[in-house]
Each structure stands twice: as C-alpha cells, then as structure tokens.
Phi, psi and omega in degrees: 000127182271183184296325177297312178300322180293323181296320177296316182295319178296318178298316179298316181298315181297316182293322175304317180296321179289323179294327178294321180284334186298139179252346180231148181298331179300319181293323180296309184289329177291323176298321180293319176298315183296321183291322178299319178296326181288319183288318180277114183294324187264017182261138177260322177217148175226161176211166181234122178263132174242125182241125177236108183068231179264001182263134179231149178208154173270110186265353173197152178202152179264357179196159181290331182294317179296321182295318181294321177297319178299318183295321178296319177299316180296320181298321179276347183055039180199132178164175185291324179300309182294321181295315179296318181294322184280324186262341183076016183246144177289140177241123180241135174238089185288339180220102183299321185296334180264002182281130181234003182280326183228080188296324182293315179293316179303313182295324174298319181290320179294318178299328178285349177100010180269149180242343173209165186201168177199159178224130186238123180289147176250115184285086188273347180056047181220176179279037177213163174246139182227141177217145175263130181249132184235137182233141186220147172268350179276138188306324182199167174249158176261177184299326181294320177304310184296317182297327181294315182288328178292321177297316180299310184291326180293320184288323188263351181303318181299320181292317179297317176301317178299317181297317178301315182294323179293320179298314179299318178299318178297321178297315180293326177296316178297318178299318179297316180298321179293323179294317178296319179295321177295316179297324181295315181285332173293322176302315181298314182297319176304319178298318179297312180299321177300315180294321182287324187250004179051053181229174179279176183295315183296318180295318183294320178292325174299315177300319178299314181296317179295318177298321179298316180292320183294318182273354180057045176232155180294146181303319183293324180291320177296320179299316179301318181298317180295313181299320182293327183289336178262014173108357178273182181254002181078014180264145185287138171271181180300140185291129175232123183295138181250129179268162178080000000 
C-alpha cells in the first residue's frame, strides 16, 4: 500500500467514525463531501446530489460554486450528476470547454472557473440515488485520482445508505406517533359527543366530521377543543381501538 492508498484508508476510517457519531443525514453527507475533497488532490469543490424520483437536491457541498452548478443542472434536468445518480456509472468530463451534452450545466461550470468535472455514483442501497460531484480548476485528473474517489464511494455508500434509511424510519415513526396521538384525542372527543347527544360512536364521529368541515378546521384540532372544554388538556390518551 503506497502513501496515497494509506491516505484513502485513513480518510475512510475517520469518516466511518464521524458517520457513527452523526445524528442527522445532513451531517453524514456533508462529511462525505468533505472527505471526497480531501482524497482527490486536484479537486477544488465537491457536492453531493440526492435524487428521489424526479426530484434532485444538493444535500451537501464544500463551496457555493459547486452548489450553483448543481442547481443549474437540476433546472435543466440534465447533467453529469443526475446521469451518475440515475445510471450508477461514473461520468468524467476532462475538458469542460469541449463538453456538448449538457450546455446549460457546462456554461455554469465554466463561468464558475472550473475546467473539468466528474460525478461518481454512491451505492447507497436505498430508495434514493446519490452521486458525489467534483469540480476542478486543474486541467485533468489521472487514473489514480479516479480510482481513489471510486474506492471511497464504494466503501462508504453502505454507511450513507444506512443513514438515509434510518432517517426515513425516524420520520415514519414520528408520523405514526402523531397519527396515534390524533386518534387518541379524537376518541376522547367522540366519547364526549356520545355522552352529550346520547348517540353511538359512529354518529358521534359523523357529527365531529361535519362540524370540522363546517368550521373549516382539522378534525384533531376540533377534538382537542372539545376535550379541553370538558376539563381535559387536549392531550391524547393511550390509543384504544374502537369497534363499530
């Protein structure tokens, strides 16, 4: 292993440690962008593109120029970052002045002072596509530069994918908790309406829904108001399934 390979391994090890400590996916992808800039000697700025369906965004960048170039690419829906994310293949542009596939992105990159660029897919094994984008003011990279960044992305892609999936799981858990809390306070309000109107659960829920539509307020907000009026605080109790 030569000094360059050792540098890649050390950078990878440090990034692994940072990924373990990270609590938000934003910290993870920013660490990945920073590490890419460290490993590639001839890179001036890097960014990370995340694509979900037809929507793409730069979730991390080491500089404003790279971010602006990415935004032009997303507006045109064409460029190396999106191509790498969609196809899983590395895209290299050794001479931006000679590039004719993506004119809008090319002009933005040239105006930013870059002369070459590249996009490297990150195999995240998640329901998104990710690519690292590298921009350079140096005329070209050699094969070792390309091999280093490909080594880095392949090794760390699994960790980034795990972080993305963990973030999605946390979001779904929060949504479920909110739904259960809403159901709980609605159940309480249904009970109040049943007692006040001497009706069944279905009729009480129907009354609540009609009142919600008439007053143009969300059902859960109306339920909290009703519960508060009878002495509660509008907080959900434990969820209990209601039959009928």
